Steps between C-alpha positions, in 0.01 A plus 500: 500500500649832395498855621201600284284222647578604857439865413146402404470308827609811692240709319237248608630489858488879528132499404423216741678682782322828430151349492563279800636780717217735404256237624679342799746767621366839387687700767832338411428555133452872563835512681662341196337748263627797703869403495712791378797478265738612774398207724686238295855525368618225263860439400513359149620145452650314208311179568190591702239768443262533795379825344319304228266352760438845651415634155229236462333594829545873434731574792732798439869490592834672449735292283873573522833354390735370768743786428226750587428350840737714704359813339150456641372544853314215665261519791387211723144520371605371160533156346835439331500220242833378365464277197739215432800510474554805722841571349680834515372590847810427706529864607129512590490217755527725805223723366275197444569365848426838660177522301379168642628578850296820505180316405516456123379198302757321283387247239765307303505214251733212415868601460445802726520240777875495441565852371284685755361301792800281574719811505271699732366220722776234501371335818144459371520309173718416201515335160569127539726483192277246322343686205183359350430379150230655281233319696152508650417387854181461701471750787291525816415769752662460841320774694142521374420780747764734362336806345740496206343170396134591544275373223776346292399134498144378539548128447730263688716476194865578442551757224798462270781754538751568226869494589721693263817323391761573772251627758647524850353275774468667840689359798365640827767562764276642774165314503387698805504821298434386144148374426416274206176603330505264201705183465551206265592147598582439137743792512669349805535158339656645187702794631548453874272771644122537513433876552346676201382820671641627830463809715649653812473818701792728571560820692216738580214335313691412185414194291696293249329269251685276257405231252689241302485536122332788323182670598376530145462130418575429135363150490300247698448126476174309467540180701146389585154489347408785732779718358369435150156638575424850379557833672121541492471179704756643743299820542169320556606193697775645718436874503122470535427715194155483347453421131412864445823616665703259289330626185608855585867399477458225241739669257789486748422144613474341156792276410642494854514178700421467869865422576623809318239724660575362847875558467452855374223582748703381799780745423266785406286472814809453716652825376169678552484370856855614574420853383173511694657382826786748470254783434303400810820501705592843365153637574523377860847647531386840372189498721712423805748773410220753456347400834833552677547838334150609604567402862830686502341814358242519780 
């Protein structure tokens, strides 16, 4: 399955996410719609392009080259996304660490495990030196109560996650601090480690989120009869859409399998959840700050 096929799956997943959130999580959906361009800073990557997913769900962002990073000012209310590979940022590591320490949200993918996270947080995690093949593995949620994962999987199935050739498996060094959100037993059997998505807190309310492989999945794999069903089946059977609701997005769903839609939807909804939860944290932070200022002014 090529890039064009998954692009169609992402278009379908964006429509599914939009309609589902409007119906089931209207307040969260409004938070997502109000995100400003300055809230998200993305460092361009050679191999990953998280910004493509944001484009599909109409979330604005500031896109910069790595050599522009030290020229911009960050504030702890922002989300900083560093696409794989994260090269050319050796002189920016202290700035990134300070950003997280002061309460910022750092989101990295694949090789940034080695180029960014391992350099800044050497006692937390590292690359296990066993790169993957161009492969697909079944994944499962570890913490179903985590807000980042809300609404991602309806069925007790294991979606298929694409591993780019030479993706970097995550070895956790401090399991008390680093939390696994999504894992894969298949990944562990093949490449020695099972974490797919991890997170940890740092400093004064800062958060780090990292995932193996690329966020914008360029292919999936249809392993079961369920995967070979249609995206329309996925919307009706597992997302509780009515026939009328499916008809409204029929154009986007046509030609997309359930397996493709599920893989694309899981990443799209996950990113939406991350942005929503960070915006909620920022709103609480600003409300608290304003309350303190009001008390001090009296």
